[in-house]
PyMOL Python script that loads the backbone (N, CA, C, O; Angstrom):
from pymol import cmd

cmd.read_pdbstr("""\
ATOM      1  N   MET A   1      -0.122  -8.233 -19.604  1.00  0.00           N
ATOM      2  CA  MET A   1       0.102  -8.877 -18.281  1.00  0.00           C
ATOM      3  C   MET A   1       1.395  -8.078 -17.719  1.00  0.00           C
ATOM      4  O   MET A   1       1.138  -8.020 -16.517  1.00  0.00           O
ATOM      5  N   ARG A   2       2.439  -7.533 -17.878  1.00  0.00           N
ATOM      6  CA  ARG A   2       3.500  -6.743 -17.561  1.00  0.00           C
ATOM      7  C   ARG A   2       2.620  -5.332 -17.715  1.00  0.00           C
ATOM      8  O   ARG A   2       3.617  -4.834 -18.237  1.00  0.00           O
ATOM      9  N   ARG A   3       2.007  -4.636 -17.726  1.00  0.00           N
ATOM     10  CA  ARG A   3       1.585  -3.671 -17.346  1.00  0.00           C
ATOM     11  C   ARG A   3       0.627  -3.794 -16.184  1.00  0.00           C
ATOM     12  O   ARG A   3       0.568  -2.863 -15.380  1.00  0.00           O
ATOM     13  N   ARG A   4      -0.080  -4.802 -16.039  1.00  0.00           N
ATOM     14  CA  ARG A   4      -0.612  -5.066 -14.700  1.00  0.00           C
ATOM     15  C   ARG A   4       0.252  -5.354 -13.785  1.00  0.00           C
ATOM     16  O   ARG A   4      -0.161  -5.184 -12.638  1.00  0.00           O
ATOM     17  N   MET A   5       1.801  -5.908 -13.948  1.00  0.00           N
ATOM     18  CA  MET A   5       2.858  -6.205 -12.807  1.00  0.00           C
ATOM     19  C   MET A   5       3.074  -4.753 -12.440  1.00  0.00           C
ATOM     20  O   MET A   5       3.035  -4.290 -11.300  1.00  0.00           O
ATOM     21  N   TRP A   6       3.368  -3.933 -13.856  1.00  0.00           N
ATOM     22  CA  TRP A   6       4.248  -2.951 -12.784  1.00  0.00           C
ATOM     23  C   TRP A   6       3.245  -1.842 -12.209  1.00  0.00           C
ATOM     24  O   TRP A   6       3.536  -0.920 -11.447  1.00  0.00           O
ATOM     25  N   THR A   7       1.771  -2.208 -12.857  1.00  0.00           N
ATOM     26  CA  THR A   7       1.052  -1.372 -11.739  1.00  0.00           C
ATOM     27  C   THR A   7       0.929  -1.498 -10.591  1.00  0.00           C
ATOM     28  O   THR A   7       1.145  -0.569  -9.814  1.00  0.00           O
ATOM     29  N   GLU A   8       0.431  -3.063 -10.095  1.00  0.00           N
ATOM     30  CA  GLU A   8       0.609  -3.528  -9.050  1.00  0.00           C
ATOM     31  C   GLU A   8       1.741  -3.162  -8.141  1.00  0.00           C
ATOM     32  O   GLU A   8       1.542  -2.728  -7.007  1.00  0.00           O
ATOM     33  N   SER A   9       3.510  -3.430  -8.905  1.00  0.00           N
ATOM     34  CA  SER A   9       4.331  -3.000  -8.055  1.00  0.00           C
ATOM     35  C   SER A   9       4.279  -1.733  -7.686  1.00  0.00           C
ATOM     36  O   SER A   9       4.535  -1.513  -6.503  1.00  0.00           O
ATOM     37  N   GLY A  10       3.965  -0.653  -8.511  1.00  0.00           N
ATOM     38  CA  GLY A  10       4.158   0.772  -8.353  1.00  0.00           C
ATOM     39  C   GLY A  10       2.832   1.308  -7.335  1.00  0.00           C
ATOM     40  O   GLY A  10       3.004   2.378  -6.751  1.00  0.00           O
ATOM     41  N   LEU A  11       1.573   0.599  -7.133  1.00  0.00           N
ATOM     42  CA  LEU A  11       0.880   0.901  -6.060  1.00  0.00           C
ATOM     43  C   LEU A  11       1.203   0.405  -4.750  1.00  0.00           C
ATOM     44  O   LEU A  11       1.008   0.983  -3.680  1.00  0.00           O
ATOM     45  N   ALA A  12       1.789  -0.882  -4.969  1.00  0.00           N
ATOM     46  CA  ALA A  12       2.496  -1.621  -3.460  1.00  0.00           C
ATOM     47  C   ALA A  12       3.672  -0.718  -3.039  1.00  0.00           C
ATOM     48  O   ALA A  12       3.778  -0.548  -1.825  1.00  0.00           O
ATOM     49  N   ALA A  13       4.604  -0.089  -3.860  1.00  0.00           N
ATOM     50  CA  ALA A  13       5.549   0.945  -3.343  1.00  0.00           C
ATOM     51  C   ALA A  13       4.959   2.092  -2.496  1.00  0.00           C
ATOM     52  O   ALA A  13       5.208   2.414  -1.335  1.00  0.00           O
ATOM     53  N   VAL A  14       3.943   2.723  -3.573  1.00  0.00           N
ATOM     54  CA  VAL A  14       3.193   3.978  -2.760  1.00  0.00           C
ATOM     55  C   VAL A  14       2.417   3.568  -1.642  1.00  0.00           C
ATOM     56  O   VAL A  14       2.354   4.360  -0.702  1.00  0.00           O
ATOM     57  N   THR A  15       1.870   2.586  -1.567  1.00  0.00           N
ATOM     58  CA  THR A  15       1.260   1.953  -0.226  1.00  0.00           C
ATOM     59  C   THR A  15       2.069   1.878   0.964  1.00  0.00           C
ATOM     60  O   THR A  15       1.942   2.150   2.158  1.00  0.00           O
ATOM     61  N   ALA A  16       3.216   1.265  -0.037  1.00  0.00           N
ATOM     62  CA  ALA A  16       4.318   0.734   1.697  1.00  0.00           C
ATOM     63  C   ALA A  16       4.783   2.729   2.172  1.00  0.00           C
ATOM     64  O   ALA A  16       4.712   3.105   3.342  1.00  0.00           O
ATOM     65  N   VAL A  17       5.069   3.369   1.405  1.00  0.00           N
ATOM     66  CA  VAL A  17       5.645   4.279   1.659  1.00  0.00           C
ATOM     67  C   VAL A  17       4.627   5.389   2.227  1.00  0.00           C
ATOM     68  O   VAL A  17       5.149   6.282   2.894  1.00  0.00           O
ATOM     69  N   LEU A  18       3.147   5.439   2.027  1.00  0.00           N
ATOM     70  CA  LEU A  18       2.670   6.134   2.736  1.00  0.00           C
ATOM     71  C   LEU A  18       2.130   5.414   4.320  1.00  0.00           C
ATOM     72  O   LEU A  18       1.869   6.169   5.256  1.00  0.00           O
ATOM     73  N   ALA A  19       2.022   4.071   4.447  1.00  0.00           N
ATOM     74  CA  ALA A  19       2.132   3.130   5.705  1.00  0.00           C
ATOM     75  C   ALA A  19       3.618   3.803   6.826  1.00  0.00           C
ATOM     76  O   ALA A  19       3.578   3.879   8.054  1.00  0.00           O
ATOM     77  N   VAL A  20       4.817   4.209   5.918  1.00  0.00           N
ATOM     78  CA  VAL A  20       5.798   4.132   7.108  1.00  0.00           C
ATOM     79  C   VAL A  20       5.546   6.026   7.084  1.00  0.00           C
ATOM     80  O   VAL A  20       5.780   6.696   8.090  1.00  0.00           O
ATOM     81  N   VAL A  21       5.068   6.622   5.825  1.00  0.00           N
ATOM     82  CA  VAL A  21       4.811   8.014   6.508  1.00  0.00           C
ATOM     83  C   VAL A  21       3.944   8.331   7.708  1.00  0.00           C
ATOM     84  O   VAL A  21       4.019   9.248   8.526  1.00  0.00           O
ATOM     85  N   THR A  22       3.104   7.326   7.588  1.00  0.00           N
ATOM     86  CA  THR A  22       2.289   7.746   8.642  1.00  0.00           C
ATOM     87  C   THR A  22       2.638   7.187  10.073  1.00  0.00           C
ATOM     88  O   THR A  22       2.355   7.670  11.170  1.00  0.00           O
ATOM     89  N   ALA A  23       3.330   6.037   9.764  1.00  0.00           N
ATOM     90  CA  ALA A  23       3.659   5.391  11.156  1.00  0.00           C
ATOM     91  C   ALA A  23       4.662   6.538  11.631  1.00  0.00           C
ATOM     92  O   ALA A  23       4.262   7.221  12.574  1.00  0.00           O
ATOM     93  N   VAL A  24       5.642   6.771  11.213  1.00  0.00           N
ATOM     94  CA  VAL A  24       6.796   7.827  11.198  1.00  0.00           C
ATOM     95  C   VAL A  24       5.988   9.419  11.599  1.00  0.00           C
ATOM     96  O   VAL A  24       6.353   9.846  12.694  1.00  0.00           O
ATOM     97  N   ASP A  25       5.225  10.085  11.049  1.00  0.00           N
ATOM     98  CA  ASP A  25       4.278  11.587  11.551  1.00  0.00           C
ATOM     99  C   ASP A  25       2.996  11.206  11.322  1.00  0.00           C
ATOM    100  O   ASP A  25       2.895  11.163  10.096  1.00  0.00           O
ATOM    101  N   ALA A  26       1.893  10.886  11.846  1.00  0.00           N
ATOM    102  CA  ALA A  26       0.811  10.907  11.533  1.00  0.00           C
ATOM    103  C   ALA A  26      -0.183  11.916  11.442  1.00  0.00           C
ATOM    104  O   ALA A  26      -1.338  11.906  11.017  1.00  0.00           O
ATOM    105  N   GLU A  27       0.611  12.871  11.989  1.00  0.00           N
ATOM    106  CA  GLU A  27      -0.190  14.378  11.834  1.00  0.00           C
ATOM    107  C   GLU A  27      -1.005  14.735  10.669  1.00  0.00           C
ATOM    108  O   GLU A  27      -2.152  15.180  10.613  1.00  0.00           O
ATOM    109  N   TRP A  28      -0.056  14.405   9.640  1.00  0.00           N
ATOM    110  CA  TRP A  28      -0.242  14.240   8.187  1.00  0.00           C
ATOM    111  C   TRP A  28      -1.933  14.682   7.561  1.00  0.00           C
ATOM    112  O   TRP A  28      -2.403  15.503   6.774  1.00  0.00           O
ATOM    113  N   VAL A  29      -2.473  13.518   8.508  1.00  0.00           N
ATOM    114  CA  VAL A  29      -4.220  13.335   8.071  1.00  0.00           C
ATOM    115  C   VAL A  29      -4.665  14.620   8.600  1.00  0.00           C
ATOM    116  O   VAL A  29      -5.028  15.522   7.845  1.00  0.00           O
ATOM    117  N   GLU A  30      -4.651  14.725   9.755  1.00  0.00           N
ATOM    118  CA  GLU A  30      -5.155  16.266  10.313  1.00  0.00           C
ATOM    119  C   GLU A  30      -5.139  17.044   9.783  1.00  0.00           C
ATOM    120  O   GLU A  30      -6.037  17.822   9.461  1.00  0.00           O
ATOM    121  N   TRP A  31      -3.743  17.005   9.490  1.00  0.00           N
ATOM    122  CA  TRP A  31      -3.377  18.153   8.518  1.00  0.00           C
ATOM    123  C   TRP A  31      -4.162  18.436   7.312  1.00  0.00           C
ATOM    124  O   TRP A  31      -4.862  19.435   7.147  1.00  0.00           O
ATOM    125  N   LEU A  32      -3.990  17.481   6.492  1.00  0.00           N
ATOM    126  CA  LEU A  32      -4.544  17.693   5.176  1.00  0.00           C
ATOM    127  C   LEU A  32      -6.348  17.499   5.106  1.00  0.00           C
ATOM    128  O   LEU A  32      -7.035  17.914   4.172  1.00  0.00           O
ATOM    129  N   PHE A  33      -6.818  16.853   6.194  1.00  0.00           N
ATOM    130  CA  PHE A  33      -8.070  17.091   5.845  1.00  0.00           C
ATOM    131  C   PHE A  33      -8.412  18.165   7.194  1.00  0.00           C
ATOM    132  O   PHE A  33      -9.548  18.634   7.265  1.00  0.00           O
ATOM    133  N   GLY A  34      -7.917  18.338   7.699  1.00  0.00           N
ATOM    134  CA  GLY A  34      -8.442  19.281   8.699  1.00  0.00           C
ATOM    135  C   GLY A  34      -9.166  19.147   9.782  1.00  0.00           C
ATOM    136  O   GLY A  34      -9.818  20.099  10.213  1.00  0.00           O
ATOM    137  N   VAL A  35      -9.158  17.869  10.420  1.00  0.00           N
ATOM    138  CA  VAL A  35     -10.241  17.326  11.094  1.00  0.00           C
ATOM    139  C   VAL A  35      -9.223  16.333  12.137  1.00  0.00           C
ATOM    140  O   VAL A  35      -8.215  15.722  11.782  1.00  0.00           O
ATOM    141  N   ASP A  36      -9.687  16.375  13.199  1.00  0.00           N
ATOM    142  CA  ASP A  36      -8.936  15.114  14.096  1.00  0.00           C
ATOM    143  C   ASP A  36     -10.032  14.037  14.641  1.00  0.00           C
ATOM    144  O   ASP A  36     -10.623  14.211  15.707  1.00  0.00           O
ATOM    145  N   PRO A  37     -10.236  12.935  13.821  1.00  0.00           N
ATOM    146  CA  PRO A  37     -11.854  12.225  13.937  1.00  0.00           C
ATOM    147  C   PRO A  37     -11.450  11.271  15.109  1.00  0.00           C
ATOM    148  O   PRO A  37     -12.319  11.162  15.974  1.00  0.00           O
ATOM    149  N   ASP A  38     -10.653  10.777  15.246  1.00  0.00           N
ATOM    150  CA  ASP A  38     -10.366  10.303  16.350  1.00  0.00           C
ATOM    151  C   ASP A  38     -10.068  10.581  18.129  1.00  0.00           C
ATOM    152  O   ASP A  38      -9.972   9.881  19.137  1.00  0.00           O
ATOM    153  N   GLY A  39     -10.003  11.924  17.806  1.00  0.00           N
ATOM    154  CA  GLY A  39     -10.038  12.834  19.274  1.00  0.00           C
ATOM    155  C   GLY A  39      -8.615  12.801  19.863  1.00  0.00           C
ATOM    156  O   GLY A  39      -8.246  13.150  20.984  1.00  0.00           O
ATOM    157  N   GLY A  40      -7.829  12.241  18.722  1.00  0.00           N
ATOM    158  CA  GLY A  40      -6.100  12.613  19.305  1.00  0.00           C
ATOM    159  C   GLY A  40      -5.869  11.265  20.051  1.00  0.00           C
ATOM    160  O   GLY A  40      -4.958  11.288  20.879  1.00  0.00           O
ATOM    161  N   SER A  41      -6.473  10.220  19.910  1.00  0.00           N
ATOM    162  CA  SER A  41      -6.267   8.842  20.433  1.00  0.00           C
ATOM    163  C   SER A  41      -4.511   8.246  19.500  1.00  0.00           C
ATOM    164  O   SER A  41      -3.450   7.684  19.772  1.00  0.00           O
ATOM    165  N   GLY A  42      -5.124   8.770  18.519  1.00  0.00           N
ATOM    166  CA  GLY A  42      -3.996   7.870  17.453  1.00  0.00           C
ATOM    167  C   GLY A  42      -4.600   6.585  16.703  1.00  0.00           C
ATOM    168  O   GLY A  42      -3.928   6.164  15.762  1.00  0.00           O
ATOM    169  N   ALA A  43      -5.859   5.879  17.033  1.00  0.00           N
ATOM    170  CA  ALA A  43      -6.455   5.077  16.696  1.00  0.00           C
ATOM    171  C   ALA A  43      -6.611   5.355  15.357  1.00  0.00           C
ATOM    172  O   ALA A  43      -6.243   4.394  14.681  1.00  0.00           O
ATOM    173  N   LEU A  44      -7.127   6.561  14.505  1.00  0.00           N
ATOM    174  CA  LEU A  44      -7.368   6.355  12.994  1.00  0.00           C
ATOM    175  C   LEU A  44      -5.995   6.174  12.739  1.00  0.00           C
ATOM    176  O   LEU A  44      -5.845   5.111  12.137  1.00  0.00           O
ATOM    177  N   GLU A  45      -4.760   6.848  12.969  1.00  0.00           N
ATOM    178  CA  GLU A  45      -3.608   6.776  12.135  1.00  0.00           C
ATOM    179  C   GLU A  45      -3.087   5.082  12.131  1.00  0.00           C
ATOM    180  O   GLU A  45      -2.790   4.589  11.043  1.00  0.00           O
ATOM    181  N   LEU A  46      -3.005   4.304  13.297  1.00  0.00           N
ATOM    182  CA  LEU A  46      -2.905   3.112  13.322  1.00  0.00           C
ATOM    183  C   LEU A  46      -3.386   1.845  12.594  1.00  0.00           C
ATOM    184  O   LEU A  46      -2.717   0.932  12.111  1.00  0.00           O
ATOM    185  N   GLY A  47      -4.956   2.055  12.646  1.00  0.00           N
ATOM    186  CA  GLY A  47      -5.399   1.754  11.363  1.00  0.00           C
ATOM    187  C   GLY A  47      -5.315   1.859  10.230  1.00  0.00           C
ATOM    188  O   GLY A  47      -5.486   0.939   9.431  1.00  0.00           O
ATOM    189  N   LEU A  48      -4.958   3.329   9.882  1.00  0.00           N
ATOM    190  CA  LEU A  48      -4.180   3.749   8.274  1.00  0.00           C
ATOM    191  C   LEU A  48      -2.616   2.668   8.048  1.00  0.00           C
ATOM    192  O   LEU A  48      -2.330   1.903   7.127  1.00  0.00           O
ATOM    193  N   VAL A  49      -1.982   2.965   9.098  1.00  0.00           N
ATOM    194  CA  VAL A  49      -0.810   1.917   8.730  1.00  0.00           C
ATOM    195  C   VAL A  49      -1.201   0.946   8.693  1.00  0.00           C
ATOM    196  O   VAL A  49      -1.194   0.542   7.530  1.00  0.00           O
ATOM    197  N   VAL A  50      -1.704   0.036   9.577  1.00  0.00           N
ATOM    198  CA  VAL A  50      -2.422  -1.517   9.541  1.00  0.00           C
ATOM    199  C   VAL A  50      -2.973  -1.955   7.916  1.00  0.00           C
ATOM    200  O   VAL A  50      -2.724  -2.991   7.299  1.00  0.00           O
ATOM    201  N   ALA A  51      -3.770  -0.817   7.508  1.00  0.00           N
ATOM    202  CA  ALA A  51      -4.267  -1.041   6.321  1.00  0.00           C
ATOM    203  C   ALA A  51      -3.596  -0.683   4.984  1.00  0.00           C
ATOM    204  O   ALA A  51      -3.865  -1.202   3.901  1.00  0.00           O
ATOM    205  N   LEU A  52      -2.890   0.062   5.161  1.00  0.00           N
ATOM    206  CA  LEU A  52      -1.650   0.435   4.086  1.00  0.00           C
ATOM    207  C   LEU A  52      -0.809  -0.715   4.118  1.00  0.00           C
ATOM    208  O   LEU A  52      -0.491  -1.164   3.016  1.00  0.00           O
ATOM    209  N   ALA A  53      -0.450  -1.195   4.961  1.00  0.00           N
ATOM    210  CA  ALA A  53       1.032  -2.301   5.115  1.00  0.00           C
ATOM    211  C   ALA A  53      -0.142  -3.544   4.751  1.00  0.00           C
ATOM    212  O   ALA A  53       0.567  -4.416   4.248  1.00  0.00           O
ATOM    213  N   VAL A  54      -1.364  -3.991   4.749  1.00  0.00           N
ATOM    214  CA  VAL A  54      -1.847  -4.555   4.169  1.00  0.00           C
ATOM    215  C   VAL A  54      -1.977  -5.120   2.643  1.00  0.00           C
ATOM    216  O   VAL A  54      -1.732  -6.203   2.112  1.00  0.00           O
ATOM    217  N   VAL A  55      -2.451  -3.935   2.223  1.00  0.00           N
ATOM    218  CA  VAL A  55      -2.574  -3.394   0.761  1.00  0.00           C
ATOM    219  C   VAL A  55      -1.638  -3.487   0.242  1.00  0.00           C
ATOM    220  O   VAL A  55      -1.693  -3.973  -0.888  1.00  0.00           O
ATOM    221  N   SER A  56      -0.367  -3.096   0.762  1.00  0.00           N
ATOM    222  CA  SER A  56       0.965  -2.975  -0.294  1.00  0.00           C
ATOM    223  C   SER A  56       1.383  -4.597   0.082  1.00  0.00           C
ATOM    224  O   SER A  56       1.533  -5.372  -0.863  1.00  0.00           O
ATOM    225  N   LEU A  57       1.505  -4.926   1.018  1.00  0.00           N
ATOM    226  CA  LEU A  57       1.769  -6.581   0.863  1.00  0.00           C
ATOM    227  C   LEU A  57       0.938  -7.315  -0.068  1.00  0.00           C
ATOM    228  O   LEU A  57       1.559  -8.272  -0.528  1.00  0.00           O
ATOM    229  N   VAL A  58      -0.672  -7.175  -0.672  1.00  0.00           N
ATOM    230  CA  VAL A  58      -1.713  -7.924  -1.014  1.00  0.00           C
ATOM    231  C   VAL A  58      -1.261  -7.514  -2.439  1.00  0.00           C
ATOM    232  O   VAL A  58      -1.405  -8.361  -3.321  1.00  0.00           O
ATOM    233  N   LEU A  59      -0.698  -6.235  -2.786  1.00  0.00           N
ATOM    234  CA  LEU A  59      -0.472  -6.060  -4.050  1.00  0.00           C
ATOM    235  C   LEU A  59       0.781  -6.555  -4.676  1.00  0.00           C
ATOM    236  O   LEU A  59       0.854  -7.016  -5.815  1.00  0.00           O
ATOM    237  N   ALA A  60       1.813  -6.413  -3.792  1.00  0.00           N
ATOM    238  CA  ALA A  60       3.274  -6.929  -4.034  1.00  0.00           C
ATOM    239  C   ALA A  60       2.975  -8.612  -4.334  1.00  0.00           C
ATOM    240  O   ALA A  60       3.659  -9.081  -5.244  1.00  0.00           O
ATOM    241  N   ALA A  61       2.355  -9.221  -3.892  1.00  0.00           N
ATOM    242  CA  ALA A  61       2.169 -10.540  -3.825  1.00  0.00           C
ATOM    243  C   ALA A  61       1.524 -10.566  -5.108  1.00  0.00           C
ATOM    244  O   ALA A  61       1.925 -11.273  -6.032  1.00  0.00           O
ATOM    245  N   LEU A  62       0.362  -9.676  -5.188  1.00  0.00           N
ATOM    246  CA  LEU A  62      -0.169 -10.314  -6.737  1.00  0.00           C
ATOM    247  C   LEU A  62       0.962 -10.062  -8.044  1.00  0.00           C
ATOM    248  O   LEU A  62       1.118 -10.872  -8.958  1.00  0.00           O
ATOM    249  N   ALA A  63       1.633  -8.879  -7.922  1.00  0.00           N
ATOM    250  CA  ALA A  63       2.450  -8.289  -8.479  1.00  0.00           C
ATOM    251  C   ALA A  63       3.501 -10.007  -9.088  1.00  0.00           C
ATOM    252  O   ALA A  63       3.644 -10.510 -10.202  1.00  0.00           O
ATOM    253  N   ARG A  64       4.037 -10.424  -7.636  1.00  0.00           N
ATOM    254  CA  ARG A  64       5.119 -11.535  -7.775  1.00  0.00           C
ATOM    255  C   ARG A  64       4.217 -12.370  -8.700  1.00  0.00           C
ATOM    256  O   ARG A  64       4.792 -12.894  -9.654  1.00  0.00           O
ATOM    257  N   ARG A  65       2.786 -12.594  -8.561  1.00  0.00           N
ATOM    258  CA  ARG A  65       2.114 -13.681  -9.399  1.00  0.00           C
ATOM    259  C   ARG A  65       2.308 -13.235 -10.419  1.00  0.00           C
ATOM    260  O   ARG A  65       3.093 -13.932 -11.062  1.00  0.00           O
ATOM    261  N   HIS A  66       1.859 -12.086 -11.097  1.00  0.00           N
ATOM    262  CA  HIS A  66       1.989 -11.894 -12.708  1.00  0.00           C
ATOM    263  C   HIS A  66       3.478 -12.500 -12.991  1.00  0.00           C
ATOM    264  O   HIS A  66       3.620 -13.545 -13.625  1.00  0.00           O
ATOM    265  N   ARG A  67       4.632 -11.718 -12.439  1.00  0.00           N
ATOM    266  CA  ARG A  67       6.024 -11.563 -12.729  1.00  0.00           C
ATOM    267  C   ARG A  67       5.936 -13.346 -13.108  1.00  0.00           C
ATOM    268  O   ARG A  67       5.760 -13.929 -14.178  1.00  0.00           O
ATOM    269  N   LEU A  68       6.072 -13.669 -12.207  1.00  0.00           N
ATOM    270  CA  LEU A  68       6.194 -15.368 -12.228  1.00  0.00           C
ATOM    271  C   LEU A  68       4.955 -16.133 -13.620  1.00  0.00           C
ATOM    272  O   LEU A  68       5.088 -17.191 -14.234  1.00  0.00           O
ATOM    273  N   ALA A  69       4.045 -15.288 -13.703  1.00  0.00           N
ATOM    274  CA  ALA A  69       3.481 -16.065 -14.589  1.00  0.00           C
ATOM    275  C   ALA A  69       3.938 -15.605 -16.100  1.00  0.00           C
ATOM    276  O   ALA A  69       4.010 -16.417 -17.022  1.00  0.00           O
ATOM    277  N   ALA A  70       4.170 -14.531 -16.211  1.00  0.00           N
ATOM    278  CA  ALA A  70       4.901 -14.349 -17.708  1.00  0.00           C
ATOM    279  C   ALA A  70       6.097 -14.673 -17.808  1.00  0.00           C
ATOM    280  O   ALA A  70       6.318 -14.622 -19.018  1.00  0.00           O
ATOM    281  N   ARG A  71       7.266 -15.060 -17.153  1.00  0.00           N
ATOM    282  CA  ARG A  71       8.137 -16.087 -17.278  1.00  0.00           C
ATOM    283  C   ARG A  71       7.944 -17.739 -17.686  1.00  0.00           C
ATOM    284  O   ARG A  71       8.789 -18.500 -18.155  1.00  0.00           O
ATOM    285  N   ARG A  72       6.640 -17.985 -17.362  1.00  0.00           N
ATOM    286  CA  ARG A  72       6.524 -19.440 -17.173  1.00  0.00           C
ATOM    287  C   ARG A  72       6.255 -19.483 -18.942  1.00  0.00           C
ATOM    288  O   ARG A  72       5.468 -18.682 -19.446  1.00  0.00           O
ATOM    289  N   PRO A  73       6.878 -20.337 -19.646  1.00  0.00           N
ATOM    290  CA  PRO A  73       6.393 -20.792 -21.119  1.00  0.00           C
ATOM    291  C   PRO A  73       5.019 -20.949 -21.232  1.00  0.00           C
ATOM    292  O   PRO A  73       4.387 -21.442 -20.298  1.00  0.00           O
ATOM    293  N   GLN A  74       4.422 -20.558 -22.356  1.00  0.00           N
ATOM    294  CA  GLN A  74       3.076 -20.671 -22.926  1.00  0.00           C
ATOM    295  C   GLN A  74       3.116 -21.868 -23.770  1.00  0.00           C
ATOM    296  O   GLN A  74       3.803 -22.090 -24.767  1.00  0.00           O
ATOM    297  N   PRO A  75       2.012 -22.789 -23.018  1.00  0.00           N
ATOM    298  CA  PRO A  75       1.700 -24.067 -24.111  1.00  0.00           C
ATOM    299  C   PRO A  75       1.648 -23.820 -25.769  1.00  0.00           C
ATOM    300  O   PRO A  75       1.088 -22.843 -26.266  1.00  0.00           O
ATOM    301  N   ALA A  76       2.088 -24.501 -26.274  1.00  0.00           N
ATOM    302  CA  ALA A  76       2.153 -24.206 -27.746  1.00  0.00           C
ATOM    303  C   ALA A  76       0.455 -24.474 -28.255  1.00  0.00           C
ATOM    304  O   ALA A  76       0.132 -24.318 -29.433  1.00  0.00           O
TER     305      ALA A  76
END
""", "prot")
cmd.dss("prot")
cmd.show_as("cartoon", "prot")
cmd.util.cbc("prot")
cmd.orient("prot")
């Protein structure tokens, strides 16, 4: 249970950092893949920011749930 909580916490942090990096400088997508799929409109980058933020929030909520479950006393 602890390993799962730490994995979810770590992935939540990574996705949050990627969301912030994408919001600040969205050009990394074009640079990394060498294509501009949205034709310069920024729609892909906006979608990435939203998706990464949602994934980060979900992972953080799951990590919190597992942390609270691990703290709860187990029935005998």
